[in-house]
N, C-alpha and C positions, 0 to 999 in steps of 0.2 A: 177399319179399312184405311190404307193408305192411300195418298193422293201426290201424284204428278204431273205436271205440266211441262211439255218437251216443246221450247220454241214457240209456244203459242201465240197467235195473231189473231185479232176477230178485226172487220172493217164494216162501219154499218152502210149500208144503199152503197156498195161497191160499183164502180162504173158509171156513177149519177153527178151532179154537180154539189151533191150532198154528202159525198165520200167523205167517211168521219173513221181513224186508225184507232181503234177502244185501246187494243193489247198489240204490243207488240216485242216479238224474242222475249216472251214471260215463259222462264224455266223456274224450279222450286221443285221439293221433293219433300212431303208432311209423313214422317212416320203414323203407321198405325196405332192409336191412343195418346195423340199430340194434341195440346191445347194451345194451338196457333193465333194469335192477333195479326188482323191486315190493317194495313192502319195507311191513310192517304186523303189530302182535301181533295173537293169535288172535282171529277174531272180524271181522277189518276187512274183509273178504270177497276175498281171493287166491286161496283155492282156488276160490271158484267164478267169480272170474273167467277164469279160466284154463281152466276146463270151458267158457268157451263158445267157445273157438276150435278147438276139434275138434268142434263141435257136440253135446258131451254133455250140455249144457242149453241150452233154447234163451230168449231173454231175455224175459220176462214184457212187457217194455214197451221202445223204443225199435231200435236196429239194431249191429250187428256185421257191420263189413266184413273179410273176409282177404284181398286179394288180389283177385281177383272173384267171391270168393264172398260173399253176405249172408244173414245168419241173421236173422229177424224172427218174430214169432208169427203174425203174418197170413200166409208163404206156405212152404210147407213146401218145403224146399233138396232138389231132385233129386239131387244131386250130392252127397252127404253123404260118400259113401265114397270118393271120388274128393279134398275136403276132408280127410277123415283122413289120406289118404296124404300131403299137403303137410307137414299138421304133426306131429311127432314129441316127444309128450310123454316127459320121463322124471322121471316119481315119485319120490317119496321111499322109498328101499331097494328101489330097482328090483328087485332081486337077488330079492325074493318074488315078482316075477312069471316065473320060468325053472323049466321045468318037462319042457322035452325031454331025452331022453335023451344028449343030443351036445351039443357047442357048438355045433356046425356046425348042427344043424339047429332050435335055437333060434335062433341068428342069422339062419336063413331065414325062419322061420315069417311074419313079419312081410311081408315084400314078398311071398311066397307065396300070401297071404291076400288081397294086392288083387293078383291075378294077374301077377306076374312071371315071366319064364319063367326054368327052370333054369341055364340058360347064364349069361344075367344076373344070378342071387343070386348064383350061382358067382363071378362077377366082381367082382360087391361086395365079398362075402368076402376074398375077397382084396386088396379094396383098405383095407379098412376097419381090418381085424384090428391092422394095425400101425400106426395109428392112434391107435388105443384101447389098445395096447401090450398083444395078445395074440400067444402064437407062436402060428404054424401046425402046430405036432405038436402042440399042445391040442385042436387042433379035433374028433377023435372022441373025446375022453374026456366022460366026463359033468360037467357045470358046477357039482354038487354036492360034485365032489371038490378045487373051487377053493378059493382062501382068499376072505374074503368081498371085500375091494377086487378081487381077479380077477372073482367072480362080478358082480358089480358094472358091470366093465369089459363083459363080455359081454351086459349087459342093453345096456348103453349102444350096443353094437355094433349088435343086434336095432332099434335105434330111425334110428338111424342108416343103416342098410340100407334103409330104405325112402326114402332119400334127401330129405330131407324139406326145405323151403323157409325153414320156421319151426320152430325148436328151443326149447320150453319147459322149465323144468330146476326143478322144485319140491323146495327146499332140498337138491339132487343130492349134497351133503358130509356129508346126515346120519349123525353114528353113525362116520363116518370120524378119525381122528387127523391132526393139525394136518399130517403131512407128504402123509397122501391126501389130503387137502382141497386142498391146492395143487396139486398133483397132478393131479388129478380135474378144479379149475378152470383151469389152464393147456391141460389140454388141450382142454376145451370152447373156451377162448377160442382156440387155434389151430385148430378148426377151423372158428369162427366166422368169422375171417378169410381164411381158404383158402377154403371153400363160400361166402363172403359171406353167410352165413346172416342172416336175422332172427331174434334171439334173447332169450328174456325170462328171466330170472334170478327167481325167486322166492325171498328170501332174509331171513332174521334177521341177518343179517353185514353189518354198516357195513362193516367189512373190504373183505368181498368186495365189494359194490357199490362201493365210492369207487377199489380197482382195476381191473375189468372194466369198469363201465358207464358209457356215454355219454349214459346220460340215466337220470332216476328219476322214477319213480314212489312218493307214498306214500298209504296209502288208511288211511281210517282211518273204523268203522264202517259200511263197506259205500259209501260216498263217497273220491271224491280230495279227499287233504288238502293235500299239494304237490307241483309237478312240475317239471323242472329238471332243469339240468345239474349233476352229482355235484356241481361246487365250488360254483354258488350255493346249493344247499341244505343242505351238511353243515356251512355256519359259522353256522346259524339256529338255533342251541343252545338258545333261550329256546322257537321253535317247536315244535322237535324233542320235545321235556321236556316239553310239553303233551299230547302223546300219547305219554307214556313210551318214549320210543326217544331213544338219545345220541347226541353227535358220534363219527366214528371216533376212532381212538387217534390218529392222525394229525394230526387236526383239535387236539385235545387238549390235543396234544404240544406244539402251534405257540402254542397259547394259554397254555400254562403259561410257554414259555420268555417269550413277551412279557410275561405281568406280570415273570421274574424281569429281566429283561435292558433293559425298555422299548423296545424292538427290535419293530415289526411286519413278520414275514414272510407275507405273504398267501397262501391258500392256493390256489392256483391248480390243484389235480390232480398234484402233481408226485410222484414218485417219492420210496421213503426215502433213496434214494441223492442225488436231485435236491435233497432238503430238507437232509440233512448237508452237502452242499456250501454251499449259499444261508446256514448258520450257518457254517461255517467262515472264509465271507467276510466275513461281520458281524462276527464276535467279533474278526477280525485287523484289519480296519478299526476296531474299536472301540479296540485295542491301539496303534494306528498315531498315536491323537488325542491 
């Protein structure tokens, strides 16, 4: 499903002393099947923006389009429940939302709430649990007997069981150790590819953005500050610094390499392995001259 924001504004508590504009004139288009990273500091409007995607909030002005669903403040969306079944949101610390007595019941809760048949739910659970790394023999156990990382996988399985076409990830690796962060993000990326999802990653991690995303949107004070491909955005160090963001480590490294060896290796989104090979080739060439 594609996503379009057109001149979207959102104001909390309008016409009161506590009025606050969280979004203002926000416009962008995300083609179906994209993996988009949304970056910005606290207060930039990230959380408010993603709440529009499943109708938790309605734009104060402008229009949000998700596939064939249109959200405006002038017309109530009648099939809001249907939209929410299409947009799966993984919030920070999703394991805090677990509440059922067994893992199986927790995973089944979402699709059951949207009217999915028992047979279909059983089928989905069997498909999903190996994808998120949950053993079938654990299904009858309480989710609260699991480790924190396993609990998070159960919560994610509950979102995926609804078979969303859009997957929204709100700092999904918060609180995990580096290995756990990599495992979870690799899992999401694999699911994104296999299920041809439109994925939106809200993150503070420039490293995750450069590794997984094919498009980047940077928000600042409720507006779009920058937008483009990672290799276009992350080389603009001065512009990023203006909004208290830094370039990814790999870009910083290439800058230091250029300063030391007076040789530029352009950043084009390469992997660490590809950059290492480029450096090796460059240094060998320098030695032979």
